[in-house]
N, C-alpha and C positions, 0 to 999 in steps of 0.2 A: 873461636872457641878451640882450644888446643885438644889433640887427639890424646886420648889416654893410651899407655904402653901397650894394654891389652889388644887395641885396635890395630896397632903396627904389628905386634906378634900374629892376629888372626890374618892380616892381610898378606902378611910375607907366607904364612903357611899354605893360605889358599892359592896364591900364585904359583907356589911350586908345585901344588896339587893339580893345577890346571894345566902345567907345561907337563905333567907325567900322562894326563888323560889324553889318548888320541884314539882316533877311529881305527888306526892300524893295529892298536892292541887288542882290539876285539876280532875285526876280520883283518888277517894279516894281509901282507903284500904278496902279490901273485906269484906262484912259481911254474915257469913253463919248462916241460921236460923234453928230451930230445924227440919223442914219438909225437909231439904236437899237443899233448895233454896240458890243461891249465889246473893248477891246484890252488885253492883258497884255504888257508887254515882258518878256523873259527874258534875262539876261545871265550870263556866267562871271565870277567874282571871284577874284583870285589875291591872297595877302598874303605878303610876306616881312619878317622880323624878324631883326634881330642887335644883340646887345648884348655889352659886354666891359668890362673894367675892371682896373686894377692899383693895387698899394699900392707907394709909394716909399719905399725905406729912406734914413733921413737920411744924409748924407755923413759926419758926425762923430758917433761913437757915444759917449754918456755913460754912464758906468756907474752907473745910479740903482738897479740892481736890481729895478725894476718890469718884469715881462714882459708887462703889460697895456699896453703904450704903444700910442696909436694912431698909425699911420702916415699920412702924407698919402694921399689916394686919387684917382685920376683915372681916368674912365671916360665911356662915351658908350653911345647906342644909336639905332637907326635902324629905320624901316619902311618900306615900300613898298607900294601899292595899284595893281592893273590890273584894270580894269572894262571888258569887251568885250561888246558886244550880240551875242546869237545868233539870236534868233528872236522872234516875236510871236504869241501865241495870239488868234485872233479868233473871238468868238462872236457870231454873226449868226442871228437867228431861232432855230431848232433846229440849227444846223450850227457845228460846232467845227472850226477849220483852223489849222494852223501852218505859220507863213510863216518860212522860214529866210532868214537875212541872209546866209549864207555860200555861197549856190549860185554856184559857179564856172563851171559848165557848162550847156549846153543840156539835157542829158539829165536831169540833176537836176530841172530845171524841169519837163520832160514828166512825169516819173514823179509829181512832187508834184501836176500838175494833173488826172491820170488819174481819180481818185475823183470830182473836182468836175465832169468832163465825163460820166462814168457817171451822177452824180445827175441832171445836167440830161436826159440822155436819157430817163431813168426818168420824170421828171416830164412830159417831151413826150409819152412814149408813154402814160401815165396819163391825161392831159389830151385825148388823141385818142380813146381809149376811150370816155371819159365822153361826149364829144361826139357820137359815133356812136350812143350808146344813146338 
């Protein structure tokens, strides 16, 4: 059984999309800074895909008695990709932090920095206790 032209069109488009889809698109390549920190960019990726086609009947019919006549085919396909950075994972010493890109208000920033401030306070108190001994 011979493939219909729309099958080839769909196959070609899907192969091209598969080449674009990669894990490194969502979780990017690691970036190492001079101070030893490791940064991982994280993004959201959206794909859209459309394909269609039609066979065109000839304007004048010939009675050849052959039902397997190939009619002219016209078709097209398209795809779109949207990549939006969401956050960065930062690993420094033994501390892992998630830095969000979409922080629109001050409350989110305060809530995100509270654990870091608590860790700093613990370190200061531990250092004070060690110095007193």
